[in-house]
C-alpha positions as CSV (number, residue, x, y, z in Angstrom):
1,M,8.3,-12.3,7.9
2,T,11.7,-12.9,10.1
3,K,12.7,-9.4,9.4
4,P,10.6,-6.3,8.5
5,L,10.4,-5.5,4.9
6,L,11.6,-2.3,3.4
7,V,9.5,-0.1,0.9
8,L,11.7,2.2,-1.4
9,S,10.2,5.5,-2.4
10,K,10.9,8.9,-3.3
11,P,9.3,12.3,-1.6
12,H,7.2,13.2,-4.5
13,L,5.8,9.5,-4.6
14,N,4.5,10.2,-1.2
15,G,1.1,11.8,-0.5
16,G,0.7,10.4,2.8
17,G,0.5,6.5,2.2
18,S,3.2,5.8,4.5
19,I,0.9,7.0,7.3
20,L,-2.3,5.8,5.8
21,A,-1.2,2.3,5.3
22,K,-1.0,1.4,9.0
23,M,-4.3,2.6,9.5
24,L,-5.5,-0.1,6.9
25,L,-3.3,-2.6,8.3
26,D,-4.5,-2.4,11.7
27,Y,-8.1,-2.5,10.2
28,F,-8.1,-6.1,9.8
29,E,-8.8,-8.9,12.3
30,D,-5.4,-10.2,14.3
31,D,-6.0,-13.9,12.9
32,Y,-7.2,-12.5,9.4
33,T,-5.3,-14.2,6.5
34,V,-5.7,-14.8,2.6
35,K,-3.7,-16.2,-0.2
36,D,-3.7,-13.8,-2.7
37,A,-4.3,-10.0,-2.5
38,F,-4.3,-6.8,-4.7
39,E,-3.3,-3.2,-4.1
40,W,-5.2,-0.7,-5.9
41,C,-3.3,2.4,-6.9
42,S,-0.4,1.0,-4.8
43,G,2.2,3.6,-5.4
44,P,5.5,2.4,-3.9
45,G,3.2,-0.3,-2.3
46,W,3.1,0.5,1.6
47,I,0.0,-1.5,1.9
48,G,0.9,-4.5,0.0
49,F,4.5,-4.8,1.5
50,G,2.7,-4.5,4.7
51,L,0.3,-7.5,4.1
52,L,3.3,-9.3,3.7
53,D,5.2,-8.3,6.6
54,R,2.2,-9.1,9.0
55,E,1.7,-12.4,7.1
56,I,-2.0,-11.0,6.2
57,A,-1.4,-12.4,2.5
58,E,0.8,-15.0,1.4
59,H,0.9,-13.2,-2.3
60,V,0.4,-9.6,-3.2
61,T,0.0,-8.0,-6.8
62,F,0.5,-4.1,-7.1
63,G,-0.8,-2.1,-9.5
64,D,-0.6,1.6,-10.3
65,I,-0.8,4.1,-13.1
66,N,2.5,5.6,-12.4
67,P,5.5,3.7,-13.8
68,E,7.8,5.4,-11.5
69,A,6.0,3.9,-8.7
70,I,6.1,0.5,-9.9
71,E,9.8,0.8,-10.6
72,C,10.3,1.5,-6.7
73,V,8.1,-1.6,-6.0
74,G,10.2,-3.7,-8.1
75,E,13.4,-2.2,-6.5
76,S,11.7,-3.2,-3.1
77,I,11.1,-6.8,-4.3
78,D,14.4,-7.4,-5.2
79,L,15.8,-5.8,-2.1
80,N,14.0,-7.6,0.3
81,G,14.1,-10.7,-1.6
82,V,10.5,-11.7,-2.1
83,E,10.2,-12.3,-6.0
84,N,8.2,-15.3,-5.3
85,M,5.7,-13.6,-3.2
86,C,4.9,-10.5,-5.7
87,E,3.8,-9.5,-8.9
88,A,3.8,-5.6,-10.1
89,Y,2.1,-4.1,-13.0
90,V,1.9,-0.4,-14.5
91,S,-1.9,-0.5,-14.5
92,P,-4.5,2.3,-14.7
93,N,-7.2,0.0,-12.3
94,F,-7.3,-3.3,-13.8
95,D,-6.5,-2.4,-17.1
96,N,-3.2,-4.4,-17.5
97,I,-3.7,-6.9,-14.7
98,P,-4.2,-10.2,-16.5
99,E,-7.6,-11.6,-17.0
100,Y,-6.7,-15.0,-15.1
101,E,-6.0,-13.3,-11.8
102,T,-8.3,-13.2,-9.0
103,F,-7.9,-11.9,-5.6
104,D,-9.1,-12.9,-2.0
105,L,-8.5,-9.5,-0.9
106,V,-8.4,-6.0,-2.7
107,V,-6.9,-3.0,-0.9
108,G,-6.4,0.9,-1.7
109,N,-5.6,4.2,-0.7
110,P,-6.7,5.9,-3.7
111,P,-7.2,9.6,-4.7
112,S,-10.1,11.0,-2.4
113,Y,-10.9,14.2,-4.0
114,C,-12.8,14.9,-7.0
115,N,-13.4,18.2,-7.6
116,L,-10.9,20.5,-6.4
117,N,-11.6,24.2,-5.9
118,P,-9.6,26.5,-8.1
119,E,-10.1,29.3,-5.5
120,H,-7.9,27.3,-3.0
121,P,-4.1,28.3,-2.6
122,A,-3.2,24.9,-3.4
123,Y,-4.9,24.3,-6.4
124,H,-2.3,24.9,-8.9
125,L,0.0,23.0,-6.9
126,N,-2.2,19.7,-6.9
127,S,-4.7,20.0,-9.8
128,G,-2.3,18.1,-12.0
129,D,-1.4,15.6,-9.3
130,L,-2.8,12.1,-9.7
131,R,-1.9,11.3,-5.9
132,P,-5.0,13.4,-4.6
133,N,-7.3,13.8,-7.5
134,D,-9.7,11.7,-9.7
135,P,-11.8,14.3,-11.3
136,G,-15.4,13.1,-11.6
137,W,-14.5,10.1,-9.9
138,V,-13.8,8.6,-13.1
139,A,-10.9,6.0,-11.7
140,H,-13.4,5.0,-8.9
141,I,-16.4,4.1,-11.6
142,D,-13.9,2.2,-13.6
143,F,-12.3,0.2,-10.5
144,Y,-15.9,-0.9,-9.1
145,H,-17.3,-1.7,-12.3
146,H,-14.4,-4.1,-12.8
147,L,-13.7,-5.1,-9.3
148,P,-16.1,-8.1,-9.4
149,D,-14.2,-10.0,-12.4
150,Y,-11.1,-9.8,-9.9
151,L,-12.7,-10.6,-6.6
152,E,-13.1,-14.2,-5.6
153,D,-16.1,-15.4,-4.4
154,G,-16.4,-14.5,-0.8
155,G,-13.6,-12.2,-1.3
156,R,-13.4,-8.7,0.7
157,C,-12.5,-5.1,-0.7
158,V,-11.4,-2.3,1.5
159,I,-10.3,1.1,0.6
160,L,-9.2,4.2,2.3
161,E,-11.2,7.2,1.6
162,A,-10.6,10.7,3.3
163,E,-13.8,12.5,4.6
164,P,-16.2,10.3,2.7
165,H,-19.2,11.8,4.6
166,K,-18.6,15.3,3.4
167,K,-19.5,17.5,0.4
168,E,-16.9,19.9,1.1
169,V,-13.4,19.3,2.6
170,V,-11.9,22.0,4.4
171,I,-8.0,21.5,5.4
172,P,-6.4,24.1,7.8
173,P,-5.1,26.6,7.8
174,F,-7.2,28.0,5.0
175,D,-10.9,28.2,5.9
176,I,-12.3,27.5,2.1
177,P,-12.8,24.2,0.9
178,Y,-10.2,22.3,-0.8
179,D,-12.6,20.0,-2.5
180,Q,-16.0,20.6,-3.5
181,R,-17.8,17.4,-4.2
182,P,-21.5,17.3,-5.8
183,E,-22.8,14.4,-3.6
184,K,-21.2,12.9,-0.7
185,P,-18.7,10.1,-1.7
186,I,-20.0,7.7,0.5
187,D,-23.2,8.0,-1.1
188,I,-21.8,7.4,-4.4
189,F,-19.7,4.8,-3.6
190,R,-22.2,2.8,-2.3
191,Q,-24.3,2.9,-5.5
192,L,-21.0,2.0,-7.1
193,I,-20.9,-1.2,-5.0
194,K,-24.4,-2.1,-5.3
195,D,-24.4,-1.5,-9.4
196,A,-21.4,-4.1,-9.5
197,G,-23.6,-6.5,-7.5
198,L,-21.4,-6.2,-4.5
199,K,-22.5,-6.4,-1.0
200,Y,-21.7,-3.1,1.4
201,E,-20.1,-3.9,4.4
202,G,-19.7,-0.5,5.8
203,C,-17.7,2.7,6.6
204,S,-15.4,2.7,9.4
205,R,-13.4,5.6,10.9
206,V,-9.5,4.2,11.0
207,G,-8.0,7.6,11.9
208,S,-6.7,11.0,11.4
209,L,-4.2,12.0,8.8
210,L,-2.1,14.8,10.9
211,G,-5.2,15.4,12.9
212,V,-7.1,17.2,10.3
213,L,-8.5,14.8,7.9
214,D,-10.8,11.6,9.2
215,I,-9.6,8.4,7.3
216,Y,-12.4,6.0,6.6
217,A,-12.3,2.4,5.3
218,I,-14.9,1.2,2.9
219,E,-15.4,-2.4,2.9
220,C,-17.5,-4.6,0.3
221,R,-17.7,-8.2,-0.4
222,K,-18.6,-10.4,-3.0
223,D,-21.0,-13.1,-2.0
């Protein structure tokens, strides 16, 4: 792009996505490019607009369950004059994405927690918040189940997750678990990838959120 793209947002829509987006974008090889990409759980679209900004993708489709987030995406599309390079849908996972759409790359920064601890001081603030919370991994299960239908042969999927190797996540300054997972998330995600007929490529640490949470990129491919 000739000038950096601006991403419009609102404070309550940012659960750390503006920071995490750079971690995912830096994950890709310097010469990696694709024609069509999809951002799952896009929020205001920091990752997707970053793919355009860095000329990693020629075209990006954004999908998020929150209409307010997609409204921000639409405003950013208009502001940056990239109407011919983007599509945006209010969509839980792939529910409202046209069936004819397929992507060379799928990226996302979905909720990283599945069982928030009701004893944690922040529970009542976050228990109803879709940004950090995917109870029972329901959204993840549905996402990976339908992913093969939207991923081109040879396509990549790279998803950010917080502390996927831990059953309990403790966030300072509190010393009690914030999230209490029944299993290590990485084991669940690997099984979902296998069940979908996709190839697991690895789980790579890409950074730390505020020096507290380790963030990983989980990659799979469609052969």
